[in-house]
C-alpha positions as CSV (number, residue, x, y, z in Angstrom):
1,X,-5.9,-43.6,114.5
2,X,-6.8,-47.0,116.0
3,X,-6.7,-50.6,114.9
4,X,-9.8,-52.5,116.0
5,X,-10.4,-56.2,116.0
6,X,-13.7,-57.7,117.2
7,X,-13.3,-60.9,119.3
8,X,-16.0,-62.4,121.4
9,X,-18.1,-59.2,121.0
10,X,-15.3,-57.1,122.4
11,X,-13.3,-54.4,120.6
12,X,-9.7,-55.2,121.0
13,X,-8.0,-51.9,120.3
14,X,-4.5,-50.9,119.4
15,X,-4.1,-47.1,119.1
16,X,-1.5,-45.7,116.7
17,X,0.1,-43.8,119.6
18,X,-0.1,-44.4,123.3
19,X,-3.1,-42.9,125.2
20,X,-1.6,-40.0,127.2
21,X,-4.6,-38.2,128.7
22,X,-8.3,-38.1,129.1
23,X,-8.8,-36.5,125.6
24,X,-6.9,-39.3,124.0
25,X,-9.0,-41.8,125.8
26,X,-12.2,-40.0,124.7
27,X,-11.1,-40.0,121.1
28,X,-10.4,-43.8,121.2
29,X,-13.8,-44.5,122.9
30,X,-15.7,-42.4,120.4
31,X,-13.9,-44.0,117.5
32,X,-14.6,-47.5,118.7
33,X,-18.3,-46.6,119.4
34,X,-18.7,-45.0,116.0
35,X,-17.0,-47.8,114.0
36,X,-18.3,-50.8,116.0
37,X,-21.1,-49.9,118.2
38,X,-19.4,-51.8,121.0
39,X,-19.4,-50.8,124.7
40,X,-16.7,-53.2,125.8
41,X,-13.0,-52.6,125.0
42,X,-9.8,-54.4,125.7
43,X,-6.5,-52.5,125.7
44,X,-3.0,-53.9,126.3
45,X,-0.8,-52.1,128.8
46,X,1.4,-50.9,125.9
47,X,-1.6,-48.8,124.6
48,X,-0.9,-46.3,127.4
49,X,2.0,-44.0,128.1
50,X,4.2,-45.3,131.0
51,X,3.0,-42.4,133.2
52,X,-0.5,-44.0,133.3
53,X,0.9,-46.5,135.8
54,X,2.5,-43.9,138.0
55,X,-0.4,-42.6,140.2
56,X,1.3,-39.3,141.0
57,X,1.2,-38.2,137.4
58,X,-2.6,-38.0,137.3
59,X,-2.8,-39.7,134.0
60,X,-4.6,-42.7,135.3
61,X,-7.3,-40.5,136.9
62,X,-7.9,-38.7,133.6
63,X,-7.9,-41.8,131.5
64,X,-10.0,-44.0,133.7
65,X,-12.5,-41.2,134.3
66,X,-13.1,-40.9,130.5
67,X,-14.0,-44.6,130.3
68,X,-16.4,-44.3,133.3
69,X,-18.0,-41.1,132.0
70,X,-18.5,-42.6,128.6
71,X,-19.8,-45.8,130.0
72,X,-17.3,-47.9,128.1
73,X,-16.3,-51.1,130.0
74,X,-12.5,-51.5,129.8
75,X,-10.2,-54.4,130.5
76,X,-6.5,-53.5,130.6
77,X,-4.2,-56.5,130.1
78,X,-0.5,-57.1,130.6
79,X,2.2,-57.5,133.1
80,X,1.3,-55.3,136.0
81,X,3.8,-56.7,138.5
82,X,5.6,-53.3,138.9
83,X,2.2,-51.7,139.7
84,X,1.7,-53.9,142.7
85,X,4.8,-52.4,144.2
86,X,3.5,-48.9,144.0
87,X,0.5,-46.7,145.0
88,X,-1.1,-47.8,141.7
89,X,-1.9,-51.1,143.4
90,X,-4.8,-49.6,145.3
91,X,-6.3,-48.2,142.1
92,X,-6.1,-51.6,140.5
93,X,-7.7,-53.3,143.4
94,X,-10.5,-50.7,143.5
95,X,-11.1,-51.0,139.8
96,X,-11.2,-54.8,139.9
97,X,-14.1,-54.6,142.3
98,X,-16.1,-52.5,139.9
99,X,-18.0,-53.4,136.8
100,X,-16.5,-50.6,134.7
101,X,-12.7,-51.0,134.5
102,X,-10.5,-54.0,135.4
103,X,-6.9,-55.1,135.1
104,X,-5.9,-58.6,134.0
105,X,-2.7,-60.5,133.2
106,X,-3.8,-61.7,129.8
107,X,-6.3,-61.3,127.0
108,X,-8.3,-64.4,127.8
109,X,-9.0,-63.2,131.4
110,X,-9.9,-59.7,130.1
111,X,-12.3,-61.1,127.5
112,X,-13.9,-63.4,130.0
113,X,-14.5,-60.5,132.4
114,X,-15.9,-58.3,129.6
115,X,-18.3,-61.0,128.4
116,X,-19.6,-61.7,131.9
117,X,-22.9,-60.0,132.5
């Protein structure tokens, strides 16, 4: 179901298939918690269906809500340039001001954020 690597006390997760909705997100969260006991997770952009980054689809709302509800801190890393040209930009800026979900260009930045108390 998921490949999990622990790096700097963070679960770096690669799902077998892209996360497409809130239920998929909850399944990944619960698997990571059960297998590792971690409450910090890093996912690459490719771990999500492309619709995640199109605000009108509602996928982002479902997926991000699952992480917030389950109290799993999440760093999403990857090239987000196209998101800054769309309505998703506001979601990214709002998330980056929170302590729950954040978007970063690379793994090192995501890990640093997740390890910051």
